[in-house]
DRENDO-1510 file (C-alpha; in Angstrom, 1 decimal, always signed):
<recs>
REC; n; res; u; v; w
REC; 1; MET; +44.4; -78.8; -43.1 .
REC; 2; SER; +42.4; -76.2; -40.5 .
REC; 3; THR; +41.5; -77.2; -36.7 .
REC; 4; LYS; +38.5; -75.4; -35.3 .
REC; 5; PRO; +39.7; -74.2; -32.5 .
REC; 6; ASN; +38.8; -75.1; -28.7 .
REC; 7; LEU; +35.0; -73.8; -27.9 .
REC; 8; ILE; +34.6; -71.5; -24.7 .
REC; 9; GLN; +31.9; -72.9; -22.4 .
REC; 10; PRO; +29.4; -70.3; -22.2 .
REC; 11; ARG; +28.8; -69.8; -18.3 .
REC; 12; THR; +28.0; -66.9; -15.8 .
REC; 13; LEU; +30.0; -66.4; -12.8 .
REC; 14; LYS; +28.5; -67.8; -9.5 .
REC; 15; GLY; +26.6; -65.2; -7.6 .
REC; 16; PHE; +25.3; -63.7; -11.2 .
REC; 17; ARG; +22.7; -64.6; -13.4 .
REC; 18; ASP; +21.4; -63.1; -17.2 .
REC; 19; PHE; +17.9; -61.8; -17.5 .
REC; 20; PRO; +16.0; -63.0; -20.4 .
REC; 21; PRO; +13.1; -60.6; -22.1 .
REC; 22; GLN; +10.9; -62.4; -20.0 .
REC; 23; MET; +12.8; -61.3; -16.5 .
REC; 24; MET; +13.8; -58.0; -18.1 .
REC; 25; ILE; +10.5; -56.5; -19.2 .
REC; 26; PRO; +9.1; -57.1; -15.8 .
REC; 27; ARG; +12.0; -55.7; -14.1 .
REC; 28; GLU; +12.1; -52.5; -16.6 .
REC; 29; ALA; +8.3; -51.7; -15.8 .
REC; 30; LEU; +9.2; -52.2; -11.9 .
REC; 31; ILE; +12.0; -49.7; -12.4 .
REC; 32; ALA; +9.1; -47.2; -14.4 .
REC; 33; THR; +7.3; -47.4; -11.5 .
REC; 34; ALA; +9.3; -46.6; -8.5 .
REC; 35; LYS; +10.7; -43.7; -11.3 .
REC; 36; ARG; +7.3; -42.2; -11.5 .
REC; 37; VAL; +6.4; -42.7; -7.7 .
REC; 38; TYR; +9.6; -41.0; -6.5 .
REC; 39; SER; +9.5; -37.9; -9.3 .
REC; 40; SER; +5.9; -37.6; -7.8 .
REC; 41; PHE; +7.4; -36.8; -4.8 .
REC; 42; GLY; +10.0; -34.1; -6.4 .
REC; 43; PHE; +13.0; -36.5; -6.2 .
REC; 44; SER; +15.0; -36.0; -9.0 .
REC; 45; PRO; +17.3; -38.3; -11.1 .
REC; 46; ILE; +21.4; -38.6; -10.8 .
REC; 47; ASP; +23.7; -41.1; -11.9 .
REC; 48; THR; +27.5; -41.7; -10.4 .
REC; 49; PRO; +30.4; -44.1; -11.9 .
REC; 50; ALA; +30.2; -47.7; -11.3 .
REC; 51; LEU; +33.8; -47.5; -9.3 .
REC; 52; GLU; +34.8; -45.0; -7.3 .
REC; 53; TYR; +38.5; -44.7; -5.3 .
REC; 54; THR; +38.5; -47.2; -2.8 .
REC; 55; GLU; +38.8; -44.8; +0.2 .
REC; 56; ILE; +35.6; -43.1; -0.7 .
REC; 57; LEU; +33.8; -46.6; +0.4 .
REC; 58; LEU; +35.9; -48.3; +3.0 .
REC; 59; GLY; +34.4; -48.3; +6.3 .
REC; 60; LYS; +31.1; -46.7; +5.0 .
REC; 61; GLY; +29.5; -49.8; +5.6 .
REC; 62; GLY; +31.3; -52.0; +8.5 .
REC; 63; ALA; +33.8; -54.6; +8.2 .
REC; 64; GLU; +31.8; -57.1; +6.8 .
REC; 65; THR; +31.0; -55.0; +4.0 .
REC; 66; ASP; +34.5; -54.0; +3.3 .
REC; 67; LYS; +35.3; -57.8; +3.0 .
REC; 68; GLN; +32.8; -58.1; +0.5 .
REC; 69; MET; +33.5; -55.1; -1.8 .
REC; 70; TYR; +35.3; -56.2; -5.1 .
REC; 71; ARG; +38.3; -53.8; -4.8 .
REC; 72; PHE; +41.3; -53.8; -7.6 .
REC; 73; GLU; +44.3; -52.0; -8.9 .
REC; 74; ASP; +43.0; -50.7; -12.3 .
REC; 75; ASN; +45.6; -50.2; -15.2 .
REC; 76; GLY; +46.8; -46.8; -14.2 .
REC; 77; GLY; +47.6; -47.8; -10.6 .
REC; 78; ARG; +44.9; -46.5; -8.9 .
REC; 79; ASP; +43.0; -48.3; -5.8 .
REC; 80; VAL; +39.4; -48.9; -6.9 .
REC; 81; GLY; +36.1; -50.3; -5.6 .
REC; 82; LEU; +32.9; -51.0; -7.5 .
REC; 83; ARG; +30.2; -49.7; -5.7 .
REC; 84; PHE; +28.2; -52.0; -2.8 .
REC; 85; ASP; +25.3; -49.7; -2.7 .
REC; 86; LEU; +24.3; -46.4; -3.9 .
REC; 87; THR; +23.5; -44.4; -0.4 .
REC; 88; VAL; +28.1; -44.1; +0.0 .
REC; 89; PRO; +28.3; -42.5; -3.8 .
REC; 90; PHE; +25.0; -40.2; -3.2 .
REC; 91; ALA; +27.0; -38.6; +0.2 .
REC; 92; ARG; +30.2; -38.5; -2.3 .
REC; 93; PHE; +28.5; -37.0; -4.9 .
REC; 94; ALA; +26.4; -34.5; -2.5 .
REC; 95; ALA; +29.6; -33.4; -0.7 .
REC; 96; GLN; +31.4; -32.9; -4.5 .
REC; 97; HIS; +28.4; -31.0; -5.7 .
REC; 98; ILE; +26.0; -29.6; -3.3 .
REC; 99; GLY; +27.2; -25.9; -3.9 .
REC; 100; GLN; +25.6; -26.1; -7.1 .
REC; 101; LEU; +22.5; -28.3; -6.2 .
REC; 102; GLY; +21.5; -26.6; -2.9 .
REC; 103; THR; +19.9; -27.8; -0.1 .
REC; 104; PRO; +17.2; -30.0; +1.1 .
REC; 105; PHE; +18.7; -32.2; -2.1 .
REC; 106; LYS; +15.8; -34.9; -2.8 .
REC; 107; ARG; +17.6; -37.6; -5.4 .
REC; 108; TYR; +16.8; -40.9; -7.1 .
REC; 109; HIS; +18.8; -43.4; -8.9 .
REC; 110; VAL; +18.7; -46.6; -10.2 .
REC; 111; GLY; +22.0; -48.4; -10.8 .
REC; 112; LEU; +23.7; -51.3; -10.3 .
REC; 113; VAL; +25.6; -52.1; -7.2 .
REC; 114; TRP; +27.9; -55.3; -6.4 .
REC; 115; ARG; +28.9; -57.4; -2.9 .
REC; 116; GLY; +30.6; -60.5; -3.0 .
REC; 117; GLU; +28.4; -62.6; -0.9 .
REC; 118; ASN; +26.5; -66.0; -0.9 .
REC; 119; ALA; +23.9; -66.0; -3.4 .
REC; 120; GLN; +21.1; -67.0; -1.7 .
REC; 121; ARG; +17.2; -66.5; -2.6 .
REC; 122; GLY; +16.5; -63.4; -4.1 .
REC; 123; ARG; +19.8; -62.2; -4.1 .
REC; 124; TYR; +23.2; -62.2; -5.9 .
REC; 125; ARG; +26.5; -60.6; -6.4 .
REC; 126; GLU; +25.4; -58.0; -8.6 .
REC; 127; PHE; +21.9; -56.5; -8.0 .
REC; 128; ILE; +20.0; -53.2; -9.0 .
REC; 129; GLN; +19.3; -50.8; -6.3 .
REC; 130; CYS; +16.7; -48.1; -6.9 .
REC; 131; ASP; +16.8; -45.4; -4.5 .
REC; 132; PHE; +15.7; -42.1; -3.1 .
REC; 133; ASP; +17.1; -40.0; -0.7 .
REC; 134; THR; +16.8; -36.6; +0.7 .
REC; 135; ILE; +20.1; -34.5; +2.2 .
REC; 136; GLY; +20.3; -31.5; +3.8 .
REC; 137; THR; +17.7; -31.3; +6.4 .
REC; 138; VAL; +17.0; -32.6; +9.7 .
REC; 139; SER; +13.5; -32.0; +9.4 .
REC; 140; PRO; +11.1; -35.2; +10.9 .
REC; 141; THR; +8.8; -34.6; +7.6 .
REC; 142; SER; +11.7; -36.0; +5.3 .
REC; 143; ASP; +11.5; -39.4; +7.4 .
REC; 144; ILE; +7.7; -39.0; +7.5 .
REC; 145; GLU; +7.7; -38.8; +3.9 .
REC; 146; SER; +10.1; -41.6; +3.2 .
REC; 147; ALA; +7.8; -44.0; +4.8 .
REC; 148; LEU; +4.8; -42.5; +2.6 .
REC; 149; VAL; +7.0; -43.2; -0.6 .
REC; 150; ILE; +7.7; -46.6; +0.3 .
REC; 151; HIS; +3.8; -47.1; +0.7 .
REC; 152; SER; +3.2; -45.0; -2.3 .
REC; 153; LEU; +5.6; -47.4; -3.7 .
REC; 154; PHE; +4.2; -50.8; -3.0 .
REC; 155; ARG; +0.6; -50.2; -3.6 .
REC; 156; GLU; +1.8; -48.8; -7.3 .
REC; 157; LEU; +3.1; -51.9; -7.5 .
REC; 158; GLY; +0.3; -54.0; -6.9 .
REC; 159; PHE; +0.9; -55.5; -3.5 .
REC; 160; GLU; -2.3; -55.2; -1.0 .
REC; 161; ARG; -0.1; -57.2; +2.0 .
REC; 162; PHE; +3.0; -55.6; +3.0 .
REC; 163; THR; +4.3; -54.1; +6.2 .
REC; 164; ILE; +7.2; -51.2; +6.5 .
REC; 165; ARG; +8.9; -52.2; +9.9 .
REC; 166; ILE; +9.7; -48.9; +11.6 .
REC; 167; ASN; +12.5; -48.7; +14.4 .
REC; 168; ASP; +15.0; -45.9; +15.5 .
REC; 169; ARG; +18.6; -46.3; +16.2 .
REC; 170; ARG; +18.7; -43.6; +18.6 .
REC; 171; LEU; +16.4; -46.6; +20.9 .
REC; 172; LEU; +19.1; -48.6; +21.0 .
REC; 173; SER; +21.7; -45.8; +21.7 .
REC; 174; GLY; +19.8; -44.9; +24.7 .
REC; 175; VAL; +19.2; -48.4; +26.1 .
REC; 176; LEU; +23.2; -49.0; +25.6 .
REC; 177; GLU; +24.1; -46.1; +27.1 .
REC; 178; SER; +22.0; -46.6; +30.4 .
REC; 179; GLN; +24.2; -49.9; +30.3 .
REC; 180; GLY; +27.6; -48.4; +29.9 .
REC; 181; LEU; +28.0; -50.0; +26.3 .
REC; 182; VAL; +27.7; -46.9; +24.0 .
REC; 183; GLU; +31.3; -48.0; +22.4 .
REC; 184; ARG; +30.0; -51.5; +21.8 .
REC; 185; GLN; +27.0; -50.2; +19.7 .
REC; 186; GLY; +28.4; -50.8; +16.1 .
REC; 187; ASP; +29.1; -54.9; +17.2 .
REC; 188; VAL; +25.9; -54.9; +19.1 .
REC; 189; LEU; +23.9; -53.3; +15.9 .
REC; 190; ARG; +25.5; -55.7; +13.1 .
REC; 191; ALA; +24.9; -58.6; +15.7 .
REC; 192; LEU; +21.0; -57.6; +16.0 .
REC; 193; ASP; +20.8; -57.0; +12.1 .
REC; 194; LYS; +21.2; -61.2; +11.9 .
REC; 195; LEU; +18.3; -61.6; +14.4 .
REC; 196; GLY; +15.7; -62.8; +11.5 .
REC; 197; LYS; +18.1; -65.2; +9.8 .
REC; 198; ILE; +20.3; -67.0; +13.0 .
REC; 199; GLY; +17.8; -66.4; +15.9 .
REC; 200; PRO; +18.1; -65.1; +19.2 .
REC; 201; GLU; +20.7; -67.7; +20.6 .
REC; 202; LYS; +22.8; -67.6; +17.9 .
REC; 203; VAL; +22.9; -63.4; +18.4 .
REC; 204; ALA; +23.6; -64.0; +21.9 .
REC; 205; LYS; +26.4; -65.4; +21.6 .
REC; 206; GLU; +27.8; -63.2; +19.2 .
REC; 207; LEU; +26.7; -60.0; +21.5 .
REC; 208; ILE; +28.9; -62.1; +24.2 .
REC; 209; GLU; +31.7; -63.3; +21.9 .
REC; 210; GLY; +31.6; -61.1; +18.9 .
REC; 211; ALA; +30.8; -58.1; +21.2 .
REC; 212; GLY; +32.3; -58.4; +24.4 .
REC; 213; LEU; +28.6; -58.0; +26.2 .
REC; 214; SER; +28.2; -60.2; +29.4 .
REC; 215; ALA; +25.3; -62.8; +29.2 .
REC; 216; GLN; +23.2; -60.4; +31.6 .
REC; 217; GLU; +23.9; -57.5; +28.9 .
REC; 218; ALA; +23.1; -59.5; +25.7 .
REC; 219; GLN; +19.8; -61.2; +27.3 .
REC; 220; ALA; +18.7; -57.2; +28.4 .
REC; 221; VAL; +19.3; -56.3; +24.6 .
REC; 222; LEU; +17.5; -59.2; +23.8 .
REC; 223; GLU; +14.8; -58.4; +26.0 .
REC; 224; PHE; +14.4; -55.1; +24.5 .
REC; 225; SER; +14.7; -55.9; +20.8 .
REC; 226; ALA; +11.8; -58.8; +21.3 .
REC; 227; LEU; +9.0; -55.8; +23.3 .
REC; 228; GLU; +5.6; -56.4; +22.0 .
REC; 229; GLY; +2.6; -55.0; +22.3 .
REC; 230; SER; +1.0; -51.8; +20.3 .
REC; 231; THR; +2.9; -48.9; +19.3 .
REC; 232; GLY; +1.8; -46.6; +22.7 .
REC; 233; GLU; +2.1; -49.6; +24.5 .
REC; 234; MET; +5.8; -50.2; +23.1 .
REC; 235; LEU; +7.3; -46.9; +22.9 .
REC; 236; ALA; +5.7; -46.8; +26.6 .
REC; 237; LYS; +7.9; -49.5; +27.7 .
REC; 238; ALA; +11.1; -48.7; +25.5 .
REC; 239; GLU; +11.1; -44.7; +27.4 .
REC; 240; SER; +11.3; -46.9; +30.8 .
REC; 241; LEU; +14.5; -48.7; +29.6 .
REC; 242; VAL; +16.0; -45.9; +27.4 .
REC; 243; GLY; +15.9; -44.1; +31.3 .
REC; 244; ASP; +17.8; -40.4; +30.9 .
REC; 245; SER; +19.4; -41.0; +27.5 .
REC; 246; GLU; +18.7; -38.2; +25.4 .
REC; 247; ALA; +19.3; -40.0; +22.6 .
REC; 248; GLY; +16.3; -42.5; +23.4 .
REC; 249; ALA; +14.0; -39.4; +24.2 .
REC; 250; LEU; +14.6; -38.0; +21.1 .
REC; 251; GLY; +14.3; -41.4; +19.3 .
REC; 252; ILE; +10.8; -42.4; +21.3 .
REC; 253; ALA; +9.5; -38.5; +20.3 .
REC; 254; SER; +10.0; -39.4; +16.2 .
REC; 255; LEU; +8.3; -42.6; +16.1 .
REC; 256; ARG; +5.4; -41.1; +17.7 .
REC; 257; GLU; +5.4; -38.6; +15.6 .
REC; 258; LEU; +6.0; -40.8; +12.5 .
REC; 259; PHE; +3.1; -42.9; +13.2 .
REC; 260; ARG; +0.9; -40.6; +14.0 .
REC; 261; SER; +1.7; -38.5; +10.6 .
REC; 262; VAL; +1.6; -41.5; +8.4 .
REC; 263; GLU; -2.1; -42.4; +9.2 .
REC; 264; ALA; -3.0; -38.4; +8.9 .
REC; 265; ALA; -1.6; -38.2; +6.1 .
REC; 266; GLY; -4.2; -40.9; +4.6 .
REC; 267; ALA; -1.8; -44.2; +4.2 .
REC; 268; ASP; -2.9; -47.6; +6.3 .
REC; 269; PRO; -1.5; -47.6; +9.6 .
REC; 270; ALA; -1.9; -51.3; +9.2 .
REC; 271; ARG; +0.7; -51.4; +6.7 .
REC; 272; PHE; +3.0; -49.5; +9.4 .
REC; 273; ALA; +4.6; -51.5; +12.5 .
REC; 274; LEU; +6.9; -50.6; +15.0 .
REC; 275; ASP; +9.7; -53.4; +15.5 .
REC; 276; LEU; +12.4; -52.8; +17.9 .
REC; 277; SER; +14.6; -55.8; +16.6 .
REC; 278; ILE; +15.3; -53.9; +13.1 .
REC; 279; ALA; +18.7; -52.7; +13.6 .
REC; 280; ARG; +20.4; -52.5; +9.5 .
REC; 281; GLY; +23.9; -53.8; +9.4 .
REC; 282; LEU; +25.2; -50.6; +7.9 .
REC; 283; ASP; +27.3; -48.5; +10.3 .
REC; 284; TYR; +26.3; -45.1; +8.5 .
REC; 285; TYR; +22.5; -45.6; +10.3 .
REC; 286; THR; +22.0; -42.6; +13.2 .
REC; 287; GLY; +18.0; -42.6; +13.4 .
REC; 288; THR; +14.8; -43.6; +11.7 .
REC; 289; ILE; +15.1; -47.3; +10.1 .
REC; 290; PHE; +13.0; -49.1; +7.6 .
REC; 291; GLU; +12.4; -52.5; +6.2 .
REC; 292; THR; +9.4; -53.5; +3.9 .
REC; 293; PHE; +8.5; -57.2; +4.3 .
REC; 294; LEU; +5.4; -59.0; +2.0 .
REC; 295; ASP; +3.1; -60.4; +4.4 .
REC; 296; ASP; +2.8; -63.2; +1.7 .
REC; 297; LEU; +6.2; -64.1; +1.5 .
REC; 298; PRO; +8.2; -63.0; +4.5 .
REC; 299; GLY; +11.0; -65.3; +4.2 .
REC; 300; ILE; +12.3; -63.8; +0.9 .
REC; 301; GLY; +13.7; -60.7; +3.5 .
REC; 302; SER; +13.3; -56.8; +3.2 .
REC; 303; CYS; +12.6; -55.6; +0.0 .
REC; 304; CYS; +12.6; -51.9; +0.9 .
REC; 305; SER; +14.9; -50.6; +3.3 .
REC; 306; GLY; +16.9; -47.7; +4.8 .
REC; 307; GLY; +16.6; -45.1; +7.4 .
REC; 308; ARG; +18.4; -41.5; +8.0 .
REC; 309; TYR; +21.9; -40.8; +8.2 .
REC; 310; ASP; +23.5; -37.8; +9.7 .
REC; 311; ASP; +26.7; -38.0; +9.6 .
REC; 312; LEU; +27.5; -39.9; +6.0 .
REC; 313; ALA; +28.5; -37.2; +4.3 .
REC; 314; GLY; +31.1; -35.6; +7.2 .
REC; 315; LEU; +33.3; -38.2; +5.9 .
REC; 316; TYR; +33.9; -36.1; +2.7 .
REC; 317; THR; +33.1; -32.5; +3.4 .
REC; 318; LYS; +32.6; -29.9; +6.7 .
REC; 319; GLU; +29.2; -28.8; +5.6 .
REC; 320; HIS; +26.7; -30.8; +7.5 .
REC; 321; LEU; +24.5; -32.9; +5.0 .
REC; 322; PRO; +22.2; -34.9; +7.0 .
REC; 323; GLY; +20.0; -37.4; +4.9 .
REC; 324; VAL; +17.1; -40.3; +5.1 .
REC; 325; GLY; +16.2; -42.2; +2.4 .
REC; 326; ALA; +15.4; -45.9; +1.2 .
REC; 327; SER; +16.5; -48.4; -1.5 .
REC; 328; LEU; +14.2; -50.9; -3.4 .
REC; 329; GLY; +15.7; -54.2; -3.6 .
REC; 330; VAL; +14.3; -54.6; -7.4 .
REC; 331; ASP; +15.7; -57.9; -8.2 .
REC; 332; ARG; +14.4; -59.6; -4.7 .
REC; 333; LEU; +11.0; -58.0; -5.0 .
REC; 334; LEU; +11.1; -59.3; -8.6 .
REC; 335; ALA; +12.2; -62.7; -7.2 .
REC; 336; ALA; +8.9; -62.3; -4.9 .
REC; 337; MET; +7.1; -61.3; -7.7 .
REC; 338; GLU; +7.8; -64.4; -9.5 .
REC; 339; GLU; +6.7; -66.6; -7.0 .
REC; 340; LEU; +3.5; -65.1; -6.1 .
REC; 341; GLY; +2.3; -64.8; -9.8 .
REC; 342; MET; +2.7; -61.1; -10.3 .
REC; 343; VAL; +5.1; -62.0; -13.4 .
REC; 344; ASP; +3.4; -63.0; -16.4 .
REC; 345; GLY; +6.2; -64.7; -18.1 .
REC; 346; THR; +5.7; -62.6; -21.5 .
REC; 347; SER; +9.0; -61.8; -24.0 .
REC; 348; ALA; +7.0; -59.7; -26.0 .
REC; 349; PRO; +7.9; -56.2; -25.7 .
REC; 350; CYS; +4.7; -54.8; -27.5 .
REC; 351; PRO; +1.0; -55.9; -27.6 .
REC; 352; VAL; +0.5; -56.3; -31.4 .
REC; 353; PHE; +1.9; -58.8; -33.5 .
REC; 354; MET; +1.7; -58.8; -37.5 .
REC; 355; PRO; +2.1; -61.7; -39.2 .
REC; 356; MET; +3.5; -61.6; -43.0 .
REC; 357; LEU; +1.9; -63.4; -45.3 .
REC; 358; GLU; +2.8; -62.1; -48.7 .
REC; 359; LYS; +6.7; -61.4; -49.6 .
REC; 360; GLU; +6.1; -58.9; -52.7 .
REC; 361; ARG; +3.9; -57.0; -50.1 .
REC; 362; ASP; +6.5; -56.3; -47.9 .
REC; 363; SER; +6.3; -52.6; -48.1 .
REC; 364; ASP; +2.3; -52.4; -47.3 .
REC; 365; TYR; +3.3; -54.3; -44.4 .
REC; 366; LEU; +5.7; -52.1; -43.5 .
REC; 367; ALA; +3.3; -49.2; -43.9 .
REC; 368; LEU; +0.9; -50.3; -41.6 .
REC; 369; ALA; +3.2; -51.4; -38.9 .
REC; 370; MET; +4.4; -47.7; -38.9 .
REC; 371; GLU; +0.5; -46.4; -39.2 .
REC; 372; LEU; -0.1; -48.6; -36.0 .
REC; 373; ARG; +2.9; -47.0; -34.2 .
REC; 374; ALA; +2.0; -43.6; -35.2 .
REC; 375; ALA; -1.3; -44.4; -33.3 .
REC; 376; GLY; +0.6; -45.0; -30.2 .
REC; 377; LEU; +0.5; -48.7; -30.7 .
REC; 378; GLY; +3.6; -51.2; -30.5 .
REC; 379; VAL; +4.1; -53.8; -33.2 .
REC; 380; GLU; +6.2; -56.4; -33.8 .
REC; 381; LEU; +6.1; -57.7; -37.5 .
REC; 382; TYR; +7.4; -60.7; -39.1 .
REC; 383; PRO; +10.2; -60.7; -41.1 .
REC; 384; GLU; +9.5; -63.2; -43.9 .
REC; 385; PRO; +6.5; -65.2; -45.2 .
REC; 386; ARG; +5.5; -68.3; -43.4 .
REC; 387; LYS; +2.4; -70.0; -42.9 .
REC; 388; LEU; +0.3; -68.5; -40.8 .
REC; 389; GLY; -0.4; -71.3; -37.9 .
REC; 390; ALA; +3.3; -70.8; -37.6 .
REC; 391; GLN; +3.7; -67.3; -37.2 .
REC; 392; LEU; +0.8; -67.4; -34.5 .
REC; 393; LYS; +2.4; -70.4; -32.6 .
REC; 394; TYR; +5.7; -67.7; -32.4 .
REC; 395; ALA; +3.6; -64.7; -31.4 .
REC; 396; ASP; +1.5; -67.2; -28.8 .
REC; 397; ARG; +4.9; -68.5; -27.2 .
REC; 398; ARG; +6.2; -64.8; -26.7 .
REC; 399; GLY; +3.0; -63.7; -25.3 .
REC; 400; PHE; +1.5; -61.2; -27.7 .
REC; 401; ARG; -1.9; -60.2; -27.0 .
REC; 402; VAL; -3.2; -59.2; -30.2 .
REC; 403; ALA; -2.7; -59.9; -34.0 .
REC; 404; VAL; -3.2; -57.8; -37.0 .
REC; 405; ILE; -3.5; -60.0; -40.2 .
REC; 406; ALA; -3.5; -59.0; -43.8 .
REC; 407; GLY; -3.0; -60.0; -47.0 .
REC; 408; SER; -3.9; -58.9; -50.8 .
REC; 409; ARG; -7.0; -59.0; -50.2 .
REC; 410; GLU; -7.3; -56.9; -47.5 .
REC; 411; PHE; -4.2; -54.4; -48.5 .
REC; 412; ASP; -7.0; -54.0; -51.8 .
REC; 413; ALA; -10.0; -53.6; -50.0 .
REC; 414; GLY; -8.5; -51.4; -46.8 .
REC; 415; THR; -9.4; -53.7; -44.1 .
REC; 416; VAL; -7.2; -55.6; -41.6 .
REC; 417; GLN; -8.1; -58.6; -39.4 .
REC; 418; VAL; -7.7; -58.0; -35.6 .
REC; 419; LYS; -7.3; -61.4; -33.8 .
REC; 420; ASP; -7.7; -61.4; -29.7 .
REC; 421; LEU; -5.0; -64.9; -29.2 .
REC; 422; VAL; -5.7; -65.2; -25.9 .
REC; 423; GLN; -9.4; -65.6; -26.7 .
REC; 424; LYS; -8.7; -67.1; -30.1 .
REC; 425; SER; -11.1; -64.7; -32.0 .
REC; 426; GLY; -10.8; -62.3; -34.7 .
REC; 427; GLN; -12.9; -59.4; -36.3 .
REC; 428; ASP; -12.6; -57.6; -39.3 .
REC; 429; HIS; -11.9; -53.5; -39.5 .
REC; 430; GLY; -11.2; -50.9; -41.4 .
REC; 431; ARG; -7.9; -50.0; -41.3 .
REC; 432; LYS; -8.9; -46.5; -40.0 .
REC; 433; ASP; -10.8; -48.1; -37.4 .
REC; 434; ALA; -8.3; -50.8; -36.4 .
REC; 435; PRO; -6.1; -48.9; -33.5 .
REC; 436; ALA; -9.3; -48.2; -31.8 .
REC; 437; ALA; -10.5; -52.2; -31.6 .
REC; 438; ILE; -7.2; -53.3; -30.6 .
REC; 439; ARG; -7.2; -50.7; -28.0 .
REC; 440; ALA; -10.2; -52.5; -26.7 .
REC; 441; LEU; -9.2; -55.5; -26.8 .
REC; 442; LEU; -6.1; -54.6; -24.6 .
REC; 443; GLY; -8.1; -52.7; -22.2 .
REC; 444; VAL; -6.7; -49.2; -22.8 .
</recs>
């Protein structure tokens, strides 16, 4: 007598999630939009392995990122880790291939990354990043263009209310330099990066206990990060605080040029804001930094972040390869779009549904479906005959917009019924006229 084996409980790991069609369809549409925008600015696609030698990844994002890395020994005995972002692998890629690529090199990269951090709203341990970067130039034009890419991207995705918050790490470097605290910059930046999450009191405590600042020094750093006013007013105040620091002066000049240039380029200046509290927690940033927030959902955090990193590739090559770029947090932005009602929840990968009414005419249904596809329309053909009501219920549940209905009478007459599944109305058309009628209903 055979015994049935114990069933394995189907479940996902904590911090990971499955993506059913109603989430994958808008996810892929979002990525397709990002690729289109990146390409329009001249960025070329690349890809890199998910696994890197650990020495490539360790120490590049800071101690906290090192702790979050998925690291193990593979079956060849190599010490490897899953990439925690796409920028560090890109620096390695550029150092390895720049001789063939030439500079400046502009790339975009869409890929999964992994961080073993606590899952939270819109953030998981496995997530997609959608990056663009320019490497091999220190030109401020590339920093300005990065801001314009982000602006164009969010507009193309359908957002009207968003703010690209901008800072420059050299300003804080100047403040720390004026106080003799340059060697503590990494710890100060990591503490400031938590300002929006834990508030100024806890950040002050971390600056004192973790970064070793005095209470007075911590207060000075927090007062600098809290400066308010117009962009011109804030930069004037910052200029007095950085003193004689060359780095601070360069940062202020760069920000003035950036804000002037994005407006001159035709972007809406209201969507750009100077925010001296932005620090970015990763260690490799050296200049301009960006964080993008949705005005209607600020609590979800930055949905597109990045900045300039002039020394990262220097860990892998003697050639100077400064870079700048940003990363779109696809899954976080998708979670925001869900909350804002920007995702329609359809699980239909194409707009047209074709029910099968008579099995003996299956060749006719297959031919008709191929005819519509040849006309540029996506069609799902139901694979077996059932009552029309049941098939239309299936179509409605998956979010199809249009149904093309035919039986023996229609096939013999060379006609089809084109049914609007939203308005619940239909009309007969000749087969040659059907594609135009369908496009009219779809508005394409």
